[in-house]
C-alpha positions as CSV (number, residue, x, y, z in Angstrom):
1,X,-86.7,-1.5,51.5
2,X,-84.6,-3.9,53.6
3,X,-83.1,-7.0,52.1
4,X,-82.3,-9.9,54.4
5,X,-81.9,-12.6,51.7
6,X,-82.8,-13.6,48.2
7,X,-84.9,-16.5,47.1
8,X,-83.7,-18.5,44.0
9,X,-85.8,-21.0,42.1
10,X,-83.6,-24.0,41.1
11,X,-84.9,-26.3,38.3
12,X,-83.1,-29.5,37.5
13,X,-84.5,-30.8,34.2
14,X,-82.7,-34.2,34.5
15,X,-84.3,-35.0,37.8
16,X,-87.6,-33.1,37.0
17,X,-87.2,-31.4,40.4
18,X,-87.7,-27.8,41.5
19,X,-86.3,-26.4,44.8
20,X,-86.0,-23.1,46.5
21,X,-82.7,-21.7,47.8
22,X,-82.0,-18.8,50.1
23,X,-79.0,-16.6,49.3
24,X,-77.8,-14.8,52.4
25,X,-77.2,-11.1,52.9
26,X,-73.4,-11.6,53.2
27,X,-73.3,-13.1,49.7
28,X,-75.4,-10.2,48.4
29,X,-73.1,-7.7,50.0
30,X,-70.0,-9.3,48.6
31,X,-71.2,-9.9,45.1
32,X,-73.6,-6.9,44.7
33,X,-76.9,-8.5,43.7
34,X,-77.9,-10.2,40.4
35,X,-74.9,-10.3,38.1
36,X,-72.3,-10.8,40.8
37,X,-74.3,-13.5,42.6
38,X,-75.0,-15.3,39.3
39,X,-71.3,-15.2,38.5
40,X,-70.6,-16.7,42.0
41,X,-73.1,-19.5,41.5
42,X,-71.6,-20.4,38.1
43,X,-68.0,-20.3,39.5
44,X,-68.9,-22.4,42.5
45,X,-70.9,-25.0,40.7
46,X,-69.0,-25.5,37.4
47,X,-65.4,-26.0,36.5
48,X,-62.9,-25.6,33.6
49,X,-64.0,-29.0,32.2
50,X,-67.7,-28.3,32.3
51,X,-69.2,-28.9,28.9
52,X,-71.1,-25.7,27.9
53,X,-73.7,-27.8,26.1
54,X,-73.9,-30.5,28.8
55,X,-76.3,-31.1,31.6
56,X,-73.8,-29.8,34.2
57,X,-73.8,-26.3,32.7
58,X,-76.2,-23.8,34.2
59,X,-78.6,-21.2,32.7
60,X,-78.9,-18.5,35.4
61,X,-81.5,-15.6,35.2
62,X,-80.9,-13.0,38.0
63,X,-82.8,-9.8,38.7
64,X,-81.1,-6.7,40.2
65,X,-81.3,-5.6,43.8
66,X,-83.7,-2.8,43.0
67,X,-85.9,-4.6,40.4
68,X,-89.5,-3.9,41.1
69,X,-88.8,-0.7,43.0
70,X,-89.1,2.9,41.9
71,X,-85.3,3.4,41.5
72,X,-84.6,4.8,38.0
73,X,-82.9,2.4,35.6
74,X,-83.4,-0.6,37.9
75,X,-85.3,-2.8,35.5
76,X,-82.6,-4.9,34.1
77,X,-81.7,-8.5,34.6
78,X,-78.8,-10.8,33.7
79,X,-78.6,-14.2,32.0
80,X,-75.4,-16.1,32.9
81,X,-73.9,-19.4,31.7
82,X,-70.7,-20.9,30.5
83,X,-70.5,-19.9,26.8
84,X,-70.6,-22.5,24.1
85,X,-68.7,-20.1,21.9
86,X,-65.8,-19.3,24.1
87,X,-66.0,-22.0,26.8
88,X,-65.7,-19.4,29.6
89,X,-68.1,-17.1,31.5
90,X,-70.8,-15.5,29.5
91,X,-73.3,-12.8,30.6
92,X,-76.0,-10.8,28.9
93,X,-77.6,-7.8,30.6
94,X,-81.1,-7.1,29.2
95,X,-84.4,-5.4,29.8
96,X,-87.8,-6.8,29.3
97,X,-90.9,-7.2,31.4
98,X,-90.6,-10.6,33.2
99,X,-88.3,-9.6,36.1
100,X,-90.8,-7.5,38.1
101,X,-93.5,-10.3,38.1
102,X,-90.8,-12.7,39.1
103,X,-89.9,-10.5,42.1
104,X,-93.6,-10.2,43.0
105,X,-93.9,-14.0,42.9
106,X,-91.2,-14.0,45.6
107,X,-88.1,-15.0,43.6
108,X,-85.0,-13.0,42.7
109,X,-83.6,-15.5,40.2
110,X,-83.9,-18.8,38.4
111,X,-81.1,-21.4,38.0
112,X,-81.7,-24.1,35.4
113,X,-79.5,-27.3,35.2
114,X,-79.8,-30.6,33.5
115,X,-81.2,-31.9,30.3
116,X,-84.7,-33.4,29.8
117,X,-85.2,-36.4,27.6
118,X,-88.6,-35.1,26.6
119,X,-90.7,-31.9,27.2
120,X,-92.6,-31.9,30.5
121,X,-94.7,-29.7,32.7
122,X,-94.0,-29.5,36.4
123,X,-97.1,-29.3,38.6
């Protein structure tokens, strides 16, 4: 399996807009896949004054490099955000069954930002 880049789905709930983003191989090499790349995104796009419960905070779901492969213990994923409890970086590494279908759909992660005034469905 050769990895050239990762594809991230970005959902902005305020603008009701969804975009794709490519993460290059150099970033993946420097930050070692899911957890590290998610931490980099959070660091680059938030600051010390970012309100953890505000629209500028991010909710980041990242799969691992080997998710969807036959590599043992490769099925985890990370959820990353600025913590409302501490006001600093927060991460949870968990299992579950959604990450392999996400990879099969062509995405390696999801980044959610913004706040919606009402529930909506994006078509």
